[in-house]
ZALUMGU-284051 format. One record per residue: x, y, z of N, C-alpha, C in turn; residue in three letters. Coordinates in steps of 0.2 Angstrom, whole numbers. Layout:
// residues N
  n.east  n.north   n.up  ca.east  ca.north  ca.up  c.east  c.north   c.up  residuo
       X        Y      Z        X         Y      Z       X        Y      Z      ALA
...
// end
This chain:
// residues 352
  n.east  n.north   n.up  ca.east  ca.north  ca.up  c.east  c.north   c.up  residuo
       4       -6      0        0         0      0       4        6      0      MET
       3       11     -5        7        17     -5       6       21      1      ALA
      12       25      3       11        29      9      10       36      6      THR
       5       40      9        4        47      8       9       51     12      LYS
      13       55      9       18        59     13      15       65     16      LEU
      16       66     23       13        72     26      19       77     28      ASN
      18       83     25       23        88     26      20       94     30      PHE
      24       98     34       22       104     36      28      109     35      CYS
      26      115     35       31       121     34      29      127     37      THR
      33      132     39       31       138     41      34      144     38      LEU
      31      149     36       34       155     34      30      161     34      PHE
      33      167     33       28       173     33      29      176     26      ASN
      26      182     24       26       184     18      33      186     14      SER
      38      187     18       45       188     15      48      182     13      THR
      45      176     14       47       170     12      41      166      7      TYR
      37      170      5       31       168      2      33      165     -5      LEU
      37      168     -9       39       165    -15      43      159    -14      SER
      47      159     -9       51       153     -8      47      147     -6      ARG
      42      148     -2       37       143      0      33      140     -6      GLY
      31      144    -10       27       142    -16      32      139    -21      LEU
      38      141    -22       42       137    -26      44      130    -24      VAL
      45      130    -17       46       123    -14      39      119    -15      MET
      34      122    -14       27       118    -15      27      115    -22      TYR
      28      120    -27       28       118    -34      33      112    -36      ASP
      39      112    -32       43       106    -33      41      100    -30      SER
      37      100    -25       33        94    -22      28       92    -27      LEU
      24       96    -30       19        94    -35      22       90    -41      LEU
      28       93    -43       32        90    -49      35       83    -47      LYS
      37       82    -41       41        76    -39      38       71    -34      ASN
      32       73    -31       30        68    -26      23       66    -28      CYS
      22       59    -29       16        57    -31      10       58    -27      ASP
      11       57    -20        5        58    -16       7       61     -9      ASP
       5       67     -8        7        71     -2       2       76      0      PHE
       3       78      6       -1        84      8       4       89     12      HIS
       3       95     11        7       100     14       3      105     19      LEU
       5      105     25        2       109     30       6      116     31      TYR
       3      121     29        7       127     29       5      132     35      VAL
       9      133     39        8       138     45      10      145     42      PHE
       5      149     41        6       156     39       7      160     45      ALA
      13      163     45       15       167     50      14      175     50      PHE
      10      177     45        7       183     45       1      183     41      ASP
      -3      189     42      -10       189     39      -9      189     31      ASP
      -4      192     28       -4       193     21      -3      186     18      LYS
       1      182     21        3       175     19      -4      171     20      THR
      -7      171     25      -13       168     26     -19      169     21      ASN
     -20      176     20      -25       178     15     -23      176      8      GLU
     -17      177      6      -15       175     -1     -15      167     -2      TYR
     -13      163      2      -13       156      1     -20      153      1      LEU
     -24      156      6      -31       154      6     -35      156     -1      ARG
     -33      161     -4      -36       164    -10     -34      159    -16      SER
     -29      156    -15      -26       152    -21     -29      145    -22      GLN
     -32      143    -16      -35       136    -16     -30      131    -19      GLU
     -24      130    -16      -19       126    -18     -20      119    -17      LEU
     -19      115    -22      -20       107    -22     -16      104    -16      LYS
     -18      100    -12      -15        96     -7     -12      100     -2      ASN
     -15      106     -1      -12       111      4     -18      113      9      VAL
     -16      113     16      -20       115     21     -16      121     24      THR
     -20      127     25      -17       133     27     -19      134     35      VAL
     -14      135     39      -16       136     46     -13      143     48      ILE
     -18      147     51      -16       153     53     -13      153     60      SER
     -10      159     62       -7       159     69     -12      159     74      LEU
     -18      162     73      -23       161     78     -26      154     79      SER
     -25      150     74      -27       143     75     -22      139     78      GLU
     -16      141     77      -10       137     79      -7      138     86      PHE
      -7      145     88       -3       147     94      -7      145    100      GLU
      -4      142    105       -7       139    111      -4      144    117      ASP
      -6      143    123       -4       147    128       4      147    130      PRO
       7      141    129       14       140    130      18      144    125      ASP
      16      144    118       19       148    113      18      155    114      LEU
      12      157    116       10       164    117      14      167    123      LEU
      15      163    128       19       165    134      26      167    132      ARG
      30      163    128       37       165    126      38      169    120      VAL
      33      170    116       33       174    110      36      181    111      LYS
      34      185    117       38       191    117      45      191    119      PRO
      47      185    121       54       185    123      59      182    117      THR
      56      181    111       60       179    106      59      184    100      ARG
      65      184     96       64       188     90      60      184     85      THR
      58      187     79       54       184     74      57      177     72      ALA
      64      177     70       67       171     68      67      166     74      GLY
      69      168     80       69       163     86      62      160     87      GLU
      57      164     86       50       162     87      48      156     82      TYR
      51      157     76       50       152     70      53      146     73      CYS
      59      146     75       63       140     77      59      137     83      TRP
      57      141     88       53       139     94      47      135     91      THR
      44      137     86       38       134     84      38      128     80      SER
      44      127     77       45       121     72      42      114     75      THR
      44      112     81       42       106     84      34      106     85      SER
      32      112     87       25       113     88      20      112     82      SER
      23      114     76       19       113     70      18      106     68      THR
      24      102     69       23        95     68      18       92     73      ILE
      19       94     79       14        91     84       7       93     83      LEU
       6       99     81       -1       101     79      -4       97     73      TYR
       0       96     68       -2        92     63      -4       85     65      CYS
       0       82     68       -1        75     70      -7       74     75      ILE
      -8       79     79      -14        79     84     -20       81     81      ASN
     -20       86     77      -26        89     74     -29       86     68      ASN
     -24       83     64      -26        80     58     -26       72     58      PHE
     -24       70     64      -24        62     65     -19       59     60      HIS
     -13       61     60       -8        59     55      -4       53     58      LEU
      -2       48     54        2        43     56      10       45     56      ASP
      11       51     52       18        54     53      17       61     50      HIS
      23       65     51       23        71     48      30       73     48      CYS
      32       76     42       39        79     41      39       86     40      THR
      43       90     45       44        97     44      49       98     38      TYR
      48      103     34       53       105     29      53      112     29      ILE
      60      115     28       61       122     27      58      124     21      ASP
      56      131     21       53       134     15      58      135      9      ALA
      64      135     11       69       137      5      72      130      3      ASP
      69      125      3       71       119      0      68      118     -7      LEU
      71      115    -12       69       113    -18      69      105    -19      ILE
      64      102    -21       64        95    -22      65       93    -29      PHE
      70       89    -31       72        87    -38      70       80    -39      TYR
      68       76    -34       65        69    -35      61       68    -29      SER
      58       62    -30       53        60    -25      56       59    -18      ASN
      54       63    -13       57        62     -6      54       56     -2      PRO
      50       52     -5       48        46     -2      54       41     -1      LYS
      59       41     -5       65        37     -4      68       39      3      VAL
      67       45      5       70        47     12      66       44     17      LEU
      59       44     16       55        41     21      55       34     22      TYR
      56       31     16       57        23     16      63       21     19      ASP
      68       25     19       75        23     22      74       22     30      GLU
      69       26     33       68        25     40      66       18     42      MET
      63       14     38       61         8     39      56        8     45      GLY
      58        4     51       53         4     57      55        9     62      LYS
      60       13     60       62        18     65      57       24     65      LYS
      57       28     71       51        33     72      53       40     70      SER
      60       41     70       62        48     69      67       48     64      VAL
      67       53     59       72        54     54      75       61     55      LEU
      82       61     55       86        67     56      91       67     50      ILE
      93       73     48       97        74     43     104       78     45      THR
     109       75     44      116        78     46     118       84     41      SER
     121       89     44      124        94     39     129       92     34      HIS
     132       86     36      138        84     32     143       89     30      ARG
     145       93     34      149        99     33     155       97     29      TYR
     157      101     24      163       100     21     168      103     27      THR
     174       99     28      178       100     34     180      107     35      PRO
     181      111     30      183       118     31     177      122     34      MET
     171      120     33      165       124     35     162      121     42      TYR
     165      116     45      162       112     50     160      117     56      ASP
     154      118     57      151       122     63     147      117     68      GLN
     149      111     68      145       106     72     145      108     80      SER
     151      111     82      151       112     89     146      118     91      LEU
     145      123     87      141       128     89     134      128     85      THR
     133      125     79      127       125     76     124      118     76      SER
     127      113     78      124       107     78     126      102     73      GLY
     126       96     74      128        91     69     122       90     64      LYS
     116       91     66      110        90     62     107       97     60      TYR
     104       97     54      100       102     52      93      101     52      CYS
      89      106     55       82       106     55      79      108     49      VAL
      80      104     44       78       106     37      73      101     34      GLN
      74       95     36       69        89     34      70       84     40      PHE
      64       84     44       64        80     50      58       77     51      VAL
      57       70     52       51        66     51      50       63     58      THR
      43       63     60       41        60     66      35       55     65      PHE
      36       49     67       30        45     66      25       45     73      LYS
      19       44     72       14        45     77      14       38     81      ASN
      20       36     84       20        30     88      24       32     95      ASP
      24       27     99       27        29    106      34       32    106      GLU
      38       30    102       45        32    101      45       39     98      ASP
      42       40     93       41        46     89      39       52     93      GLY
      33       51     97       30        56    100      34       57    107      MET
      37       53    109       42        54    115      47       59    113      LYS
      50       58    108       55        63    105      52       70    104      VAL
      47       70    100       43        76     98      41       80    104      LEU
      38       77    109       36        81    115      42       83    119      ASN
      47       80    119       53        82    123      56       88    119      TRP
      56       88    112       59        93    108      55       99    109      TRP
      48       99    109       44       104    109      45      108    116      ARG
      45      104    122       46       107    128      52      110    129      ASN
      58      107    126       64       110    126      64      117    123      ALA
      61      117    117       61       124    113      57      129    116      CYS
      52      127    120       48       132    124      52      135    129      ILE
      56      131    132       60       133    138      66      137    136      GLU
      69      135    130       75       139    128      76      138    120      TRP
      76      144    116       77       143    109      79      150    107      CYS
      85      151    106       88       158    104      93      157     99      PHE
      95      163     96      100       163     90     107      164     93      ASN
     109      160     97      115       160    100     117      154    103      ARG
     124      153    104      127       147    107     127      148    114      PHE
     124      143    118      124       144    125     123      138    129      GLU
     128      136    133      128       130    137     126      124    133      GLU
     129      123    127      128       117    122     122      118    118      GLY
     118      123    118      112       124    115     113      129    109      LYS
     109      128    104      109       133     99     102      133     95      PHE
      98      138     96       91       138     93      87      131     94      GLY
      84      129     89       80       122     90      85      116     88      ASP
      91      118     86       95       113     81      99      109     85      GLN
     103      111     90      108       107     94     105      102     98      LYS
      98      103     99       95        98    103      95       91    100      TYR
      96       91     93       96        85     90     102       81     91      LEU
     108       84     93      114        81     93     114       74     96      ASP
     111       73    102      111        67    106     105       63    105      ASP
     101       64    100       95        60    100      96       53     99      TRP
     101       51     95      102        44     94     104       40    100      GLN
     107       43    105      109        40    112     104       41    117      THR
     100       47    117       95        49    122      89       45    121      ARG
      87       43    114       80        40    113      81       34    109      PHE
      76       30    109       75        24    104      72       26     98      GLU
      74       23     92       70        24     86      72       30     82      GLY
      78       33     83       80        38     79      85       36     73      VAL
      84       38     67       88        36     61      91       42     58      HIS
      98       42     57      101        47     53     101       46     46      GLU
      99       50     42       98        49     35     105       47     32      LEU
     105       42     27      111        40     24     111       43     17      GLN
     105       44     14      105        46      7     108       52      6      HIS
     113       53      1      117        59      0     113       64     -3      LEU
     108       62     -7      103        67    -10      99       71     -6      GLY
      98       69      0       94        72      5      98       77      9      GLY
      98       83      8      102        88     12     108       91      9      GLY
     108       91      2      114        95     -1     112      102      0      VAL
     118      106      2      117       113      4     124      117      3      ALA
     124      123      3      130       127      2     136      125      7      PRO
     135      122     13      140       120     17     143      113     16      TRP
     140      109     11      143       103      9     143      101      2      ASN
     141      106     -2      140       104    -10     147      104    -13      VAL
     152      106    -10      159       106    -12     162       99    -13      GLN
     159       94     -9      161        87     -9     158       83    -15      GLN
     154       87    -19      151        83    -25     152       86    -31      TYR
     152       82    -37      152        85    -43     144       84    -45      GLN
     142       90    -47      134        91    -49     133       91    -56      ILE
     128       88    -59      126        88    -66     119       87    -66      SER
     116       88    -72      109        88    -74     109       84    -81      LYS
     105       79    -81      103        75    -87      96       75    -88      THR
      94       78    -93       86        79    -94      83       83    -89      GLY
      79       80    -85       75        83    -80      78       81    -73      ASN
      83       76    -73       86        73    -67      92       77    -65      SER
      93       77    -58       99        80    -56     103       75    -52      TYR
     110       75    -53      114        70    -50     120       73    -46      TYR
     123       69    -41      129        71    -38     134       65    -38      GLY
     140       66    -38      145        61    -37     149       63    -31      ILE
     150       59    -26      154        61    -21     161       60    -23      GLU
     165       65    -22      172        66    -25     176       60    -22      ILE
     176       59    -15      180        55    -12     179       47    -14      THR
     173       46    -15      171        39    -16     168       37    -23      THR
     167       42    -27      164        42    -33     157       39    -33      GLN
     154       39    -28      147        36    -27     142       41    -30      LYS
     138       39    -35      133        43    -38     127       42    -35      LYS
     123       48    -34      117        48    -31     112       53    -35      PHE
     106       52    -34      101        57    -37      99       62    -32      GLU
      99       68    -34       97        74    -29      90       72    -27      PHE
      88       73    -21       81        73    -18      80       81    -17      VAL
      84       84    -13       82        91    -12      89       95    -11      PHE
      89      101    -12       94       106    -11      91      111     -6      PHE
      95      114     -2       93       119      3      97      125      1      HIS
      93      130     -1       95       136     -3      96      141      3      PHE
     100      139      8      101       143     14     105      149     12      HIS
     103      155     15      107       161     14     106      165      8      GLY
     102      163      3      100       167     -3      96      173     -1      LEU
      98      179     -3       95       185      0      94      190     -6      LYS
      88      194     -6       87       199    -10      88      206     -7      PHE
      90      211    -11       92       218     -8      88      223    -12      TYR
      89      229    -10       86       235    -14      90      235    -20      GLU
      87      239    -25       91       240    -32      92      234    -36      ASN
      88      229    -35       88       223    -38      95      219    -38      ASN
      98      219    -32      104       215    -30     102      209    -26      ILE
     105      203    -28      104       197    -24     111      194    -22      ILE
     111      191    -17      117       187    -15     115      179    -14      SER
     119      175    -17      117       168    -18     117      164    -11      LEU
     122      165     -7      123       162     -1     128      166      3      THR
     130      164      9      135       167     13     142      166      9      GLY
     146      172     10      152       172      7     157      167      8      GLN
     156      164     14      161       159     16     161      152     12      GLY
     156      151      9      155       144      5     157      145     -2      TYR
     161      140     -5      163       140    -12     157      137    -16      ALA
     155      141    -20      149       140    -25     152      141    -32      ILE
     154      136    -36      157       137    -42     152      139    -48      ASN
     154      141    -54      150       143    -59     145      138    -61      LYS
     147      131    -61      143       126    -63     137      126    -59      ASN
     138      126    -52      132       126    -47     128      132    -48      LEU
     131      138    -50      127       144    -51     122      143    -57      GLN
     125      140    -62      121       139    -68     115      133    -67      GLU
     118      128    -64      113       122    -64     108      122    -58      VAL
     110      125    -53      105       126    -47     102      133    -46      LEU
     107      137    -45      105       144    -42     101      148    -47      PHE
     103      148    -53      100       152    -58      93      150    -59      LYS
      91      144    -60       84       142    -61      80      144    -55      PRO
      83      143    -49       79       144    -43      78      152    -42      TYR
      83      156    -44       81       163    -44      76      165    -49      VAL
      76      162    -54       71       164    -60      64      161    -57      ASN
      64      156    -54       57       153    -51      55      158    -46      SER
      59      160    -42       57       165    -36      54      171    -40      LEU
      57      174    -45       55       180    -48      49      179    -51      GLU
      48      173    -55       41       172    -58      36      172    -53      LYS
      37      168    -47       31       168    -42      30      175    -39      ILE
      35      178    -38       34       185    -35      30      190    -40      ARG
      31      189    -46       28       193    -51      20      191    -51      ASN
      19      185    -50       12       182    -50       9      185    -43      GLU
      12      184    -38       10       187    -31       8      194    -32      ILE
      12      198    -35       11       205    -35       6      208    -39      ASN
       4      203    -44       -2       205    -48      -8      205    -44      LYS
      -8      201    -38      -14       201    -34     -13      206    -28      THR
      -7      207    -25       -6       211    -20       1      214    -21      ASP
       2      220    -23        8       223    -24      12      225    -18      VAL
       8      225    -12       12       227     -6      15      221     -3      THR
      15      215     -5       18       209     -3      25      209     -5      ILE
      30      209      0       37       208     -1      39      201     -2      ASN
      37      198     -7       37       190     -7      44      187     -7      ALA
      49      191    -10       56       189    -10      60      191     -4      ASN
      56      195      0       60       197      7      65      202      5      GLY
      64      207      1       69       212      0      71      216      6      VAL
      77      216      8       78       218     15      82      224     16      SER
      83      228     11       87       234     12      93      235      8      GLY
      97      240      9      103       240      5     108      234      6      PRO
     111      232      0      116       226      1     123      229      4      SER
     126      224      8      132       226     11     138      227      5      PRO
     137      224      0      142       225     -6     138      225    -12      TYR
     141      228    -17      139       228    -24     141      222    -28      LEU
     139      221    -34      142       216    -38     149      218    -40      PRO
     153      214    -42      160       215    -43     161      221    -48      LEU
     166      225    -46      168       230    -51     175      232    -49      ASN
     178      236    -53      185       238    -52     186      241    -45      LEU
     182      246    -43      182       249    -37     182      244    -31      LYS
     178      239    -31      177       235    -26     183      230    -26      LEU
     186      228    -31      192       224    -31     198      228    -28      LYS
     198      234    -29      204       238    -26     203      238    -19      ILE
     196      239    -17      195       239     -9     196      233     -6      ARG
     195      227     -9      196       221     -6     204      220     -6      PHE
     208      222    -11      215       221    -11     218      225     -5      TYR
     216      232     -5      219       236      1     217      233      8      LEU
     211      230      8      209       228     15     213      222     16      ALA
     215      217     11      219       212     13     226      214     14      GLY
     229      219     11      235       221     12     236      224     18      PHE
     231      228     21      231       231     27     231      225     33      LYS
     228      220     31      227       214     36     234      211     37      TYR
     237      209     31      244       206     31     248      208     25      SER
     254      209     26      258       211     20     259      205     15      PHE
     258      199     18      258       193     14     253      193      8      LYS
     248      197      9      242       198      4     244      202     -2      ASN
     251      204     -3      253       208     -9     253      203    -15      PHE
     253      197    -14      253       192    -19     246      191    -22      THR
     241      195    -20      234       194    -22     230      188    -20      PHE
     233      184    -15      229       178    -12     223      180     -9      THR
     223      185     -5      216       187     -2     211      190     -7      TYR
     214      194    -12      209       196    -17     206      191    -21      LEU
     210      186    -23      207       180    -27     202      177    -23      LYS
     203      176    -16      198       172    -12     192      177    -12      HIS
     192      183    -11      186       187    -10     182      187    -17      ARG
     186      187    -22      182       187    -29     179      181    -30      ILE
     182      175    -28      180       169    -29     173      167    -25      ALA
     173      171    -19      167       170    -15     163      176    -14      HIS
     163      180    -19      158       186    -20     152      184    -24      HIS
     147      183    -20      141       181    -24     135      186    -24      TYR
     137      192    -25      132       198    -26     132      199    -33      PHE
     125      199    -36      124       200    -43     118      205    -44      TYR
     118      209    -49      112       212    -51     107      207    -54      TYR
     101      208    -52       96       202    -53      95      201    -61      LEU
      95      207    -65       94       206    -72     100      202    -75      GLN
     106      202    -72      112       198    -75     111      191    -73      ASP
     107      189    -68      106       182    -66     100      179    -68      PHE
      96      182    -72       90       179    -75      92      175    -81      LYS
      87      171    -84       87       168    -90      88      173    -96      ASN
      91      171   -101       92       175   -107      85      175   -110      ASP
// end
């Protein structure tokens, strides 16, 4: 008997285009699913309900928030409150819609093939967690956690609910955007689940959780409509299930940055993954603004800290590196800054 996959996600109107692009990728790649969207502001709630989206249930904050969440809400930033709420969204779906399982997914994921293969890998286990699989030079496990709350599954059984309720209570008690006493947000709580609890499975499929912090370990290619990676160290080939477009930002004056400047993102990745994603976001944003021009669907957040590369900026980078160390007269620092500078004018990153 086929398994219907249940997903939940949360976002506000500044992530609306990302959430809808993620949803479209599920429609294309998942045979049988339902997505529960927690709308974290009124504009998101109103827009999504007006669209009558297939396989989607929209849940407003007024429906979702309980006394425990409302009690801690004033003590958290908007981002911290989203992290605080993640476990509660899963619990809400399982309890209110009588689900046998539910998977939380971040809104800035894109699915390239059917995620059922990830669920199936769990077997009889009750909880699925995904490792960051950091490229060694980017390893932030000590402060940010070994696992990423990007795709996490709980079954509605004794082991699954024990973990989920523990996580929910922990996040209500403490969930902040800082490293403190072995905790960071909702994420570092996952570090010891495999020893603390029964029935927790760490995903092994390399196609689940490719992201800016680990993509350097793979050779990425596209054949037809399928996306593949080859792990460089083992030559193991795998099909992409999802990519996490963490850190992509839109700024005023039609400037975008693809991800944090610390991660190496080569031209092939930009062409194969990032360019189509940016174009999909822009297409959805245009559709949204036909209905409501006031919705900031891409989350344009103000002036960019840097402009796209030009001669003036290259000179600035060189002088900054030379000031930091005389060794940088060889242009080593400048080459690194240029190679990791992912700011572009939006029109230069669109399809021709």
